[in-house]
PDB file of N, H, CA, C and O in Angstrom:
ATOM      1  N   UNK A   1     -19.159  -2.797   2.852  1.00  0.00           N
ATOM      2  CA  UNK A   1     -18.060  -3.412   2.128  1.00  0.00           C
ATOM      3  C   UNK A   1     -17.200  -4.186   3.125  1.00  0.00           C
ATOM      4  O   UNK A   1     -16.967  -3.741   4.249  1.00  0.00           O
ATOM      5  N   UNK A   2     -16.753  -5.312   2.699  1.00  0.00           N
ATOM      6  H   UNK A   2     -16.943  -5.673   1.786  1.00  0.00           H
ATOM      7  CA  UNK A   2     -15.883  -6.145   3.512  1.00  0.00           C
ATOM      8  C   UNK A   2     -14.551  -5.407   3.766  1.00  0.00           C
ATOM      9  O   UNK A   2     -13.939  -4.914   2.818  1.00  0.00           O
ATOM     10  N   UNK A   3     -14.102  -5.324   5.014  1.00  0.00           N
ATOM     11  H   UNK A   3     -14.600  -5.724   5.784  1.00  0.00           H
ATOM     12  CA  UNK A   3     -12.849  -4.603   5.305  1.00  0.00           C
ATOM     13  C   UNK A   3     -11.631  -5.199   4.586  1.00  0.00           C
ATOM     14  O   UNK A   3     -10.727  -4.466   4.185  1.00  0.00           O
ATOM     15  N   UNK A   4     -11.611  -6.509   4.427  1.00  0.00           N
ATOM     16  H   UNK A   4     -12.346  -7.104   4.753  1.00  0.00           H
ATOM     17  CA  UNK A   4     -10.490  -7.131   3.719  1.00  0.00           C
ATOM     18  C   UNK A   4     -10.477  -6.688   2.262  1.00  0.00           C
ATOM     19  O   UNK A   4      -9.416  -6.397   1.708  1.00  0.00           O
ATOM     20  N   UNK A   5     -11.641  -6.637   1.647  1.00  0.00           N
ATOM     21  H   UNK A   5     -12.502  -6.873   2.096  1.00  0.00           H
ATOM     22  CA  UNK A   5     -11.739  -6.180   0.267  1.00  0.00           C
ATOM     23  C   UNK A   5     -11.300  -4.715   0.152  1.00  0.00           C
ATOM     24  O   UNK A   5     -10.641  -4.335  -0.815  1.00  0.00           O
ATOM     25  N   UNK A   6     -11.664  -3.912   1.129  1.00  0.00           N
ATOM     26  H   UNK A   6     -12.200  -4.222   1.915  1.00  0.00           H
ATOM     27  CA  UNK A   6     -11.261  -2.506   1.119  1.00  0.00           C
ATOM     28  C   UNK A   6      -9.744  -2.372   1.193  1.00  0.00           C
ATOM     29  O   UNK A   6      -9.166  -1.554   0.477  1.00  0.00           O
ATOM     30  N   UNK A   7      -9.094  -3.154   2.040  1.00  0.00           N
ATOM     31  H   UNK A   7      -9.564  -3.818   2.622  1.00  0.00           H
ATOM     32  CA  UNK A   7      -7.628  -3.098   2.151  1.00  0.00           C
ATOM     33  C   UNK A   7      -6.954  -3.563   0.873  1.00  0.00           C
ATOM     34  O   UNK A   7      -5.967  -2.972   0.436  1.00  0.00           O
ATOM     35  N   UNK A   8      -7.480  -4.618   0.274  1.00  0.00           N
ATOM     36  H   UNK A   8      -8.282  -5.099   0.629  1.00  0.00           H
ATOM     37  CA  UNK A   8      -6.923  -5.112  -0.992  1.00  0.00           C
ATOM     38  C   UNK A   8      -7.085  -4.059  -2.077  1.00  0.00           C
ATOM     39  O   UNK A   8      -6.166  -3.834  -2.864  1.00  0.00           O
ATOM     40  N   UNK A   9      -8.243  -3.412  -2.126  1.00  0.00           N
ATOM     41  H   UNK A   9      -8.990  -3.595  -1.487  1.00  0.00           H
ATOM     42  CA  UNK A   9      -8.462  -2.368  -3.128  1.00  0.00           C
ATOM     43  C   UNK A   9      -7.523  -1.183  -2.922  1.00  0.00           C
ATOM     44  O   UNK A   9      -7.001  -0.639  -3.895  1.00  0.00           O
ATOM     45  N   UNK A  10      -7.302  -0.778  -1.688  1.00  0.00           N
ATOM     46  H   UNK A  10      -7.726  -1.220  -0.898  1.00  0.00           H
ATOM     47  CA  UNK A  10      -6.361   0.315  -1.423  1.00  0.00           C
ATOM     48  C   UNK A  10      -4.965  -0.048  -1.911  1.00  0.00           C
ATOM     49  O   UNK A  10      -4.299   0.758  -2.562  1.00  0.00           O
ATOM     50  N   UNK A  11      -4.525  -1.261  -1.595  1.00  0.00           N
ATOM     51  H   UNK A  11      -5.066  -1.915  -1.067  1.00  0.00           H
ATOM     52  CA  UNK A  11      -3.196  -1.694  -2.010  1.00  0.00           C
ATOM     53  C   UNK A  11      -3.093  -1.764  -3.538  1.00  0.00           C
ATOM     54  O   UNK A  11      -2.092  -1.339  -4.114  1.00  0.00           O
ATOM     55  N   UNK A  12      -4.114  -2.291  -4.184  1.00  0.00           N
ATOM     56  H   UNK A  12      -4.928  -2.637  -3.716  1.00  0.00           H
ATOM     57  CA  UNK A  12      -4.113  -2.387  -5.655  1.00  0.00           C
ATOM     58  C   UNK A  12      -4.110  -1.000  -6.285  1.00  0.00           C
ATOM     59  O   UNK A  12      -3.412  -0.774  -7.273  1.00  0.00           O
ATOM     60  N   UNK A  13      -4.885  -0.065  -5.725  1.00  0.00           N
ATOM     61  H   UNK A  13      -5.452  -0.248  -4.922  1.00  0.00           H
ATOM     62  CA  UNK A  13      -4.925   1.279  -6.284  1.00  0.00           C
ATOM     63  C   UNK A  13      -3.600   2.016  -6.114  1.00  0.00           C
ATOM     64  O   UNK A  13      -3.208   2.782  -6.994  1.00  0.00           O
ATOM     65  N   UNK A  14      -2.909   1.800  -5.007  1.00  0.00           N
ATOM     66  H   UNK A  14      -3.228   1.177  -4.293  1.00  0.00           H
ATOM     67  CA  UNK A  14      -1.601   2.429  -4.814  1.00  0.00           C
ATOM     68  C   UNK A  14      -0.595   1.879  -5.829  1.00  0.00           C
ATOM     69  O   UNK A  14       0.163   2.638  -6.432  1.00  0.00           O
ATOM     70  N   UNK A  15      -0.594   0.568  -6.012  1.00  0.00           N
ATOM     71  H   UNK A  15      -1.210  -0.048  -5.522  1.00  0.00           H
ATOM     72  CA  UNK A  15       0.313  -0.041  -6.995  1.00  0.00           C
ATOM     73  C   UNK A  15      -0.034   0.426  -8.410  1.00  0.00           C
ATOM     74  O   UNK A  15       0.862   0.732  -9.196  1.00  0.00           O
ATOM     75  N   UNK A  16      -1.325   0.483  -8.740  1.00  0.00           N
ATOM     76  H   UNK A  16      -2.054   0.234  -8.102  1.00  0.00           H
ATOM     77  CA  UNK A  16      -1.740   0.947 -10.065  1.00  0.00           C
ATOM     78  C   UNK A  16      -1.345   2.401 -10.280  1.00  0.00           C
ATOM     79  O   UNK A  16      -0.920   2.773 -11.374  1.00  0.00           O
ATOM     80  N   UNK A  17      -1.481   3.216  -9.257  1.00  0.00           N
ATOM     81  H   UNK A  17      -1.827   2.914  -8.368  1.00  0.00           H
ATOM     82  CA  UNK A  17      -1.084   4.615  -9.377  1.00  0.00           C
ATOM     83  C   UNK A  17       0.412   4.730  -9.618  1.00  0.00           C
ATOM     84  O   UNK A  17       0.854   5.544 -10.429  1.00  0.00           O
ATOM     85  N   UNK A  18       1.181   3.927  -8.925  1.00  0.00           N
ATOM     86  H   UNK A  18       0.822   3.266  -8.266  1.00  0.00           H
ATOM     87  CA  UNK A  18       2.631   3.970  -9.089  1.00  0.00           C
ATOM     88  C   UNK A  18       3.059   3.482 -10.476  1.00  0.00           C
ATOM     89  O   UNK A  18       3.898   4.109 -11.122  1.00  0.00           O
ATOM     90  N   UNK A  19       2.489   2.371 -10.930  1.00  0.00           N
ATOM     91  H   UNK A  19       1.807   1.861 -10.405  1.00  0.00           H
ATOM     92  CA  UNK A  19       2.942   1.754 -12.175  1.00  0.00           C
ATOM     93  C   UNK A  19       2.287   2.329 -13.427  1.00  0.00           C
ATOM     94  O   UNK A  19       2.908   2.345 -14.490  1.00  0.00           O
ATOM     95  N   UNK A  20       1.046   2.800 -13.323  1.00  0.00           N
ATOM     96  H   UNK A  20       0.542   2.787 -12.460  1.00  0.00           H
ATOM     97  CA  UNK A  20       0.317   3.113 -14.538  1.00  0.00           C
ATOM     98  C   UNK A  20      -0.125   4.569 -14.622  1.00  0.00           C
ATOM     99  O   UNK A  20       0.048   5.195 -15.667  1.00  0.00           O
ATOM    100  N   UNK A  21      -0.680   5.116 -13.574  1.00  0.00           N
ATOM    101  H   UNK A  21      -0.821   4.607 -12.724  1.00  0.00           H
ATOM    102  CA  UNK A  21      -1.301   6.431 -13.658  1.00  0.00           C
ATOM    103  C   UNK A  21      -0.326   7.595 -13.528  1.00  0.00           C
ATOM    104  O   UNK A  21      -0.564   8.655 -14.108  1.00  0.00           O
ATOM    105  N   UNK A  22       0.738   7.431 -12.801  1.00  0.00           N
ATOM    106  H   UNK A  22       0.931   6.570 -12.330  1.00  0.00           H
ATOM    107  CA  UNK A  22       1.682   8.525 -12.571  1.00  0.00           C
ATOM    108  C   UNK A  22       2.749   8.529 -13.665  1.00  0.00           C
ATOM    109  O   UNK A  22       3.894   8.144 -13.430  1.00  0.00           O
ATOM    110  N   UNK A  23       2.364   8.963 -14.843  1.00  0.00           N
ATOM    111  H   UNK A  23       1.434   9.276 -15.033  1.00  0.00           H
ATOM    112  CA  UNK A  23       3.281   8.928 -15.984  1.00  0.00           C
ATOM    113  C   UNK A  23       4.367  10.001 -15.909  1.00  0.00           C
ATOM    114  O   UNK A  23       5.479   9.780 -16.387  1.00  0.00           O
ATOM    115  N   UNK A  24       4.068  11.148 -15.323  1.00  0.00           N
ATOM    116  H   UNK A  24       3.165  11.329 -14.934  1.00  0.00           H
ATOM    117  CA  UNK A  24       5.049  12.230 -15.286  1.00  0.00           C
ATOM    118  C   UNK A  24       5.791  12.320 -13.955  1.00  0.00           C
ATOM    119  O   UNK A  24       6.486  13.305 -13.708  1.00  0.00           O
ATOM    120  N   UNK A  25       5.657  11.317 -13.100  1.00  0.00           N
ATOM    121  H   UNK A  25       5.092  10.517 -13.301  1.00  0.00           H
ATOM    122  CA  UNK A  25       6.396  11.179 -11.833  1.00  0.00           C
ATOM    123  C   UNK A  25       6.219  12.365 -10.898  1.00  0.00           C
ATOM    124  O   UNK A  25       7.175  12.799 -10.255  1.00  0.00           O
ATOM    125  N   UNK A  26       5.005  12.891 -10.820  1.00  0.00           N
ATOM    126  H   UNK A  26       4.228  12.539 -11.343  1.00  0.00           H
ATOM    127  CA  UNK A  26       4.762  13.997  -9.895  1.00  0.00           C
ATOM    128  C   UNK A  26       4.497  13.502  -8.483  1.00  0.00           C
ATOM    129  O   UNK A  26       4.907  14.146  -7.518  1.00  0.00           O
ATOM    130  N   UNK A  27       3.817  12.367  -8.347  1.00  0.00           N
ATOM    131  H   UNK A  27       3.484  11.843  -9.131  1.00  0.00           H
ATOM    132  CA  UNK A  27       3.526  11.852  -7.010  1.00  0.00           C
ATOM    133  C   UNK A  27       4.593  10.884  -6.525  1.00  0.00           C
ATOM    134  O   UNK A  27       4.937  10.891  -5.343  1.00  0.00           O
ATOM    135  N   UNK A  28       5.116  10.063  -7.403  1.00  0.00           N
ATOM    136  H   UNK A  28       4.836  10.057  -8.363  1.00  0.00           H
ATOM    137  CA  UNK A  28       6.073   9.031  -7.012  1.00  0.00           C
ATOM    138  C   UNK A  28       7.475   9.315  -7.546  1.00  0.00           C
ATOM    139  O   UNK A  28       8.283   8.393  -7.662  1.00  0.00           O
ATOM    140  N   UNK A  29       7.778  10.556  -7.869  1.00  0.00           N
ATOM    141  H   UNK A  29       7.122  11.305  -7.775  1.00  0.00           H
ATOM    142  CA  UNK A  29       9.087  10.912  -8.409  1.00  0.00           C
ATOM    143  C   UNK A  29      10.234  10.655  -7.446  1.00  0.00           C
ATOM    144  O   UNK A  29      11.360  10.398  -7.871  1.00  0.00           O
ATOM    145  N   UNK A  30       9.954  10.723  -6.158  1.00  0.00           N
ATOM    146  H   UNK A  30       9.039  10.932  -5.813  1.00  0.00           H
ATOM    147  CA  UNK A  30      10.999  10.489  -5.164  1.00  0.00           C
ATOM    148  C   UNK A  30      11.449   9.031  -5.153  1.00  0.00           C
ATOM    149  O   UNK A  30      12.489   8.724  -4.571  1.00  0.00           O
ATOM    150  N   UNK A  31      10.696   8.121  -5.780  1.00  0.00           N
ATOM    151  H   UNK A  31       9.851   8.371  -6.252  1.00  0.00           H
ATOM    152  CA  UNK A  31      11.104   6.720  -5.879  1.00  0.00           C
ATOM    153  C   UNK A  31      11.800   6.405  -7.204  1.00  0.00           C
ATOM    154  O   UNK A  31      12.201   5.265  -7.441  1.00  0.00           O
ATOM    155  N   UNK A  32      11.944   7.408  -8.061  1.00  0.00           N
ATOM    156  H   UNK A  32      11.618   8.334  -7.868  1.00  0.00           H
ATOM    157  CA  UNK A  32      12.435   7.163  -9.412  1.00  0.00           C
ATOM    158  C   UNK A  32      13.844   6.564  -9.440  1.00  0.00           C
ATOM    159  O   UNK A  32      14.112   5.667 -10.239  1.00  0.00           O
ATOM    160  N   UNK A  33      14.731   7.036  -8.594  1.00  0.00           N
ATOM    161  H   UNK A  33      14.514   7.764  -7.944  1.00  0.00           H
ATOM    162  CA  UNK A  33      16.122   6.576  -8.633  1.00  0.00           C
ATOM    163  C   UNK A  33      16.397   5.399  -7.708  1.00  0.00           C
ATOM    164  O   UNK A  33      17.545   4.976  -7.572  1.00  0.00           O
ATOM    165  N   UNK A  34      15.374   4.872  -7.082  1.00  0.00           N
ATOM    166  H   UNK A  34      14.442   5.216  -7.193  1.00  0.00           H
ATOM    167  CA  UNK A  34      15.552   3.713  -6.203  1.00  0.00           C
ATOM    168  C   UNK A  34      15.739   2.455  -7.036  1.00  0.00           C
ATOM    169  O   UNK A  34      15.121   2.333  -8.093  1.00  0.00           O
ATOM    170  N   UNK A  35      16.568   1.518  -6.599  1.00  0.00           N
ATOM    171  H   UNK A  35      17.071   1.617  -5.740  1.00  0.00           H
ATOM    172  CA  UNK A  35      16.684   0.231  -7.307  1.00  0.00           C
ATOM    173  C   UNK A  35      15.416  -0.598  -7.100  1.00  0.00           C
ATOM    174  O   UNK A  35      14.661  -0.378  -6.153  1.00  0.00           O
ATOM    175  N   UNK A  36      15.201  -1.543  -7.993  1.00  0.00           N
ATOM    176  H   UNK A  36      15.814  -1.723  -8.762  1.00  0.00           H
ATOM    177  CA  UNK A  36      13.984  -2.358  -7.965  1.00  0.00           C
ATOM    178  C   UNK A  36      13.800  -3.118  -6.642  1.00  0.00           C
ATOM    179  O   UNK A  36      12.679  -3.163  -6.135  1.00  0.00           O
ATOM    180  N   UNK A  37      14.857  -3.720  -6.062  1.00  0.00           N
ATOM    181  H   UNK A  37      15.767  -3.683  -6.474  1.00  0.00           H
ATOM    182  CA  UNK A  37      14.644  -4.401  -4.771  1.00  0.00           C
ATOM    183  C   UNK A  37      14.174  -3.450  -3.659  1.00  0.00           C
ATOM    184  O   UNK A  37      13.390  -3.852  -2.799  1.00  0.00           O
ATOM    185  N   UNK A  38      14.640  -2.211  -3.669  1.00  0.00           N
ATOM    186  H   UNK A  38      15.277  -1.885  -4.367  1.00  0.00           H
ATOM    187  CA  UNK A  38      14.206  -1.250  -2.654  1.00  0.00           C
ATOM    188  C   UNK A  38      12.736  -0.895  -2.844  1.00  0.00           C
ATOM    189  O   UNK A  38      12.013  -0.709  -1.866  1.00  0.00           O
ATOM    190  N   UNK A  39      12.293  -0.800  -4.089  1.00  0.00           N
ATOM    191  H   UNK A  39      12.881  -0.951  -4.884  1.00  0.00           H
ATOM    192  CA  UNK A  39      10.878  -0.532  -4.354  1.00  0.00           C
ATOM    193  C   UNK A  39      10.011  -1.705  -3.892  1.00  0.00           C
ATOM    194  O   UNK A  39       8.926  -1.505  -3.346  1.00  0.00           O
ATOM    195  N   UNK A  40      10.495  -2.921  -4.113  1.00  0.00           N
ATOM    196  H   UNK A  40      11.376  -3.083  -4.556  1.00  0.00           H
ATOM    197  CA  UNK A  40       9.757  -4.106  -3.681  1.00  0.00           C
ATOM    198  C   UNK A  40       9.642  -4.130  -2.161  1.00  0.00           C
ATOM    199  O   UNK A  40       8.580  -4.437  -1.620  1.00  0.00           O
ATOM    200  N   UNK A  41      10.724  -3.809  -1.481  1.00  0.00           N
ATOM    201  H   UNK A  41      11.587  -3.559  -1.921  1.00  0.00           H
ATOM    202  CA  UNK A  41      10.704  -3.768  -0.013  1.00  0.00           C
ATOM    203  C   UNK A  41       9.752  -2.676   0.460  1.00  0.00           C
ATOM    204  O   UNK A  41       9.000  -2.892   1.411  1.00  0.00           O
ATOM    205  N   UNK A  42       9.765  -1.516  -0.177  1.00  0.00           N
ATOM    206  H   UNK A  42      10.375  -1.340  -0.949  1.00  0.00           H
ATOM    207  CA  UNK A  42       8.888  -0.418   0.208  1.00  0.00           C
ATOM    208  C   UNK A  42       7.425  -0.819   0.085  1.00  0.00           C
ATOM    209  O   UNK A  42       6.657  -0.632   1.029  1.00  0.00           O
ATOM    210  N   UNK A  43       7.023  -1.367  -1.062  1.00  0.00           N
ATOM    211  H   UNK A  43       7.647  -1.519  -1.829  1.00  0.00           H
ATOM    212  CA  UNK A  43       5.619  -1.712  -1.252  1.00  0.00           C
ATOM    213  C   UNK A  43       5.227  -2.944  -0.438  1.00  0.00           C
ATOM    214  O   UNK A  43       4.071  -3.065  -0.032  1.00  0.00           O
ATOM    215  N   UNK A  44       6.148  -3.844  -0.195  1.00  0.00           N
ATOM    216  H   UNK A  44       7.087  -3.746  -0.524  1.00  0.00           H
ATOM    217  CA  UNK A  44       5.851  -4.983   0.676  1.00  0.00           C
ATOM    218  C   UNK A  44       5.624  -4.512   2.110  1.00  0.00           C
ATOM    219  O   UNK A  44       4.695  -4.970   2.776  1.00  0.00           O
ATOM    220  N   UNK A  45       6.461  -3.608   2.579  1.00  0.00           N
ATOM    221  H   UNK A  45       7.215  -3.237   2.037  1.00  0.00           H
ATOM    222  CA  UNK A  45       6.270  -3.099   3.935  1.00  0.00           C
ATOM    223  C   UNK A  45       4.986  -2.278   4.028  1.00  0.00           C
ATOM    224  O   UNK A  45       4.327  -2.284   5.068  1.00  0.00           O
ATOM    225  N   UNK A  46       4.624  -1.581   2.969  1.00  0.00           N
ATOM    226  H   UNK A  46       5.159  -1.576   2.124  1.00  0.00           H
ATOM    227  CA  UNK A  46       3.350  -0.869   2.932  1.00  0.00           C
ATOM    228  C   UNK A  46       2.190  -1.851   3.095  1.00  0.00           C
ATOM    229  O   UNK A  46       1.253  -1.587   3.848  1.00  0.00           O
ATOM    230  N   UNK A  47       2.252  -2.972   2.396  1.00  0.00           N
ATOM    231  H   UNK A  47       3.013  -3.186   1.784  1.00  0.00           H
ATOM    232  CA  UNK A  47       1.208  -3.990   2.511  1.00  0.00           C
ATOM    233  C   UNK A  47       1.160  -4.615   3.891  1.00  0.00           C
ATOM    234  O   UNK A  47       0.077  -4.877   4.414  1.00  0.00           O
ATOM    235  N   UNK A  48       2.317  -4.858   4.487  1.00  0.00           N
ATOM    236  H   UNK A  48       3.197  -4.645   4.061  1.00  0.00           H
ATOM    237  CA  UNK A  48       2.365  -5.448   5.830  1.00  0.00           C
ATOM    238  C   UNK A  48       1.796  -4.470   6.861  1.00  0.00           C
ATOM    239  O   UNK A  48       1.051  -4.875   7.754  1.00  0.00           O
ATOM    240  N   UNK A  49       2.140  -3.202   6.744  1.00  0.00           N
ATOM    241  H   UNK A  49       2.745  -2.873   6.019  1.00  0.00           H
ATOM    242  CA  UNK A  49       1.604  -2.196   7.662  1.00  0.00           C
ATOM    243  C   UNK A  49       0.094  -2.063   7.483  1.00  0.00           C
ATOM    244  O   UNK A  49      -0.636  -1.926   8.465  1.00  0.00           O
ATOM    245  N   UNK A  50      -0.379  -2.103   6.238  1.00  0.00           N
ATOM    246  H   UNK A  50       0.214  -2.214   5.440  1.00  0.00           H
ATOM    247  CA  UNK A  50      -1.808  -2.043   5.983  1.00  0.00           C
ATOM    248  C   UNK A  50      -2.529  -3.231   6.610  1.00  0.00           C
ATOM    249  O   UNK A  50      -3.592  -3.070   7.209  1.00  0.00           O
ATOM    250  N   UNK A  51      -1.952  -4.421   6.472  1.00  0.00           N
ATOM    251  H   UNK A  51      -1.088  -4.551   5.985  1.00  0.00           H
ATOM    252  CA  UNK A  51      -2.540  -5.620   7.065  1.00  0.00           C
ATOM    253  C   UNK A  51      -2.514  -5.551   8.590  1.00  0.00           C
ATOM    254  O   UNK A  51      -3.492  -5.918   9.240  1.00  0.00           O
ATOM    255  N   UNK A  52      -1.409  -5.086   9.167  1.00  0.00           N
ATOM    256  H   UNK A  52      -0.614  -4.788   8.639  1.00  0.00           H
ATOM    257  CA  UNK A  52      -1.314  -4.971  10.623  1.00  0.00           C
ATOM    258  C   UNK A  52      -2.335  -3.969  11.153  1.00  0.00           C
ATOM    259  O   UNK A  52      -2.934  -4.196  12.205  1.00  0.00           O
ATOM    260  N   UNK A  53      -2.536  -2.878  10.447  1.00  0.00           N
ATOM    261  H   UNK A  53      -2.050  -2.694   9.593  1.00  0.00           H
ATOM    262  CA  UNK A  53      -3.546  -1.906  10.843  1.00  0.00           C
ATOM    263  C   UNK A  53      -4.931  -2.543  10.822  1.00  0.00           C
ATOM    264  O   UNK A  53      -5.734  -2.310  11.726  1.00  0.00           O
ATOM    265  N   UNK A  54      -5.213  -3.333   9.812  1.00  0.00           N
ATOM    266  H   UNK A  54      -4.561  -3.522   9.078  1.00  0.00           H
ATOM    267  CA  UNK A  54      -6.501  -4.021   9.722  1.00  0.00           C
ATOM    268  C   UNK A  54      -6.694  -4.975  10.899  1.00  0.00           C
ATOM    269  O   UNK A  54      -7.779  -5.028  11.478  1.00  0.00           O
ATOM    270  N   UNK A  55      -5.666  -5.720  11.253  1.00  0.00           N
ATOM    271  H   UNK A  55      -4.785  -5.677  10.782  1.00  0.00           H
ATOM    272  CA  UNK A  55      -5.769  -6.673  12.359  1.00  0.00           C
ATOM    273  C   UNK A  55      -5.999  -5.938  13.677  1.00  0.00           C
ATOM    274  O   UNK A  55      -6.841  -6.351  14.474  1.00  0.00           O
ATOM    275  N   UNK A  56      -5.266  -4.864  13.914  1.00  0.00           N
ATOM    276  H   UNK A  56      -4.582  -4.529  13.267  1.00  0.00           H
ATOM    277  CA  UNK A  56      -5.409  -4.124  15.169  1.00  0.00           C
ATOM    278  C   UNK A  56      -6.784  -3.469  15.265  1.00  0.00           C
ATOM    279  O   UNK A  56      -7.405  -3.491  16.327  1.00  0.00           O
ATOM    280  N   UNK A  57      -7.253  -2.902  14.194  1.00  0.00           N
ATOM    281  H   UNK A  57      -6.749  -2.885  13.330  1.00  0.00           H
ATOM    282  CA  UNK A  57      -8.535  -2.209  14.217  1.00  0.00           C
ATOM    283  C   UNK A  57      -9.706  -3.192  14.285  1.00  0.00           C
ATOM    284  O   UNK A  57     -10.769  -2.838  14.794  1.00  0.00           O
ATOM    285  N   UNK A  58      -9.536  -4.400  13.791  1.00  0.00           N
ATOM    286  H   UNK A  58      -8.672  -4.688  13.377  1.00  0.00           H
ATOM    287  CA  UNK A  58     -10.649  -5.346  13.747  1.00  0.00           C
ATOM    288  C   UNK A  58     -10.948  -6.002  15.082  1.00  0.00           C
ATOM    289  O   UNK A  58     -12.018  -6.587  15.247  1.00  0.00           O
ATOM    290  N   UNK A  59     -10.023  -5.921  16.050  1.00  0.00           N
ATOM    291  H   UNK A  59      -9.154  -5.446  15.915  1.00  0.00           H
ATOM    292  CA  UNK A  59     -10.293  -6.505  17.355  1.00  0.00           C
ATOM    293  C   UNK A  59     -11.318  -5.651  18.103  1.00  0.00           C
ATOM    294  O   UNK A  59     -11.168  -4.433  18.199  1.00  0.00           O
ATOM    295  N   UNK A  60     -12.350  -6.291  18.625  1.00  0.00           N
ATOM    296  H   UNK A  60     -12.473  -7.281  18.547  1.00  0.00           H
ATOM    297  CA  UNK A  60     -13.339  -5.507  19.368  1.00  0.00           C
ATOM    298  C   UNK A  60     -12.797  -5.099  20.735  1.00  0.00           C
ATOM    299  O   UNK A  60     -12.024  -5.825  21.359  1.00  0.00           O
ATOM    300  N   UNK A  61     -13.212  -3.951  21.169  1.00  0.00           N
ATOM    301  H   UNK A  61     -13.840  -3.362  20.661  1.00  0.00           H
ATOM    302  CA  UNK A  61     -12.815  -3.456  22.478  1.00  0.00           C
ATOM    303  C   UNK A  61     -13.775  -4.049  23.518  1.00  0.00           C
ATOM    304  O   UNK A  61     -14.974  -3.771  23.495  1.00  0.00           O
ATOM    305  N   UNK A  62     -13.244  -4.854  24.412  1.00  0.00           N
ATOM    306  H   UNK A  62     -12.270  -5.080  24.431  1.00  0.00           H
ATOM    307  CA  UNK A  62     -14.087  -5.456  25.449  1.00  0.00           C
ATOM    308  C   UNK A  62     -13.578  -5.042  26.815  1.00  0.00           C
ATOM    309  O   UNK A  62     -12.416  -4.667  26.972  1.00  0.00           O
ATOM    310  N   UNK A  63     -14.452  -5.114  27.796  1.00  0.00           N
ATOM    311  H   UNK A  63     -15.396  -5.419  27.669  1.00  0.00           H
ATOM    312  CA  UNK A  63     -14.063  -4.755  29.158  1.00  0.00           C
ATOM    313  C   UNK A  63     -13.918  -5.971  29.990  1.00  0.00           C
ATOM    314  O   UNK A  63     -13.594  -5.874  31.173  1.00  0.00           O
TER     315      UNK A  63
END
């Protein structure tokens, strides 16, 4: 599987879990009282960290 596709799928599944699957707020209940801009910043930073991890891991180790 393409690593970029894997990262996109992880990000999509996290967003889907937050918005659709977690109906009773057991996993994401700690975000319930956050304002919408704070949630946007949280998930945006999650995506940026995921992308940065992909970039760092994708560089080959050379001597």
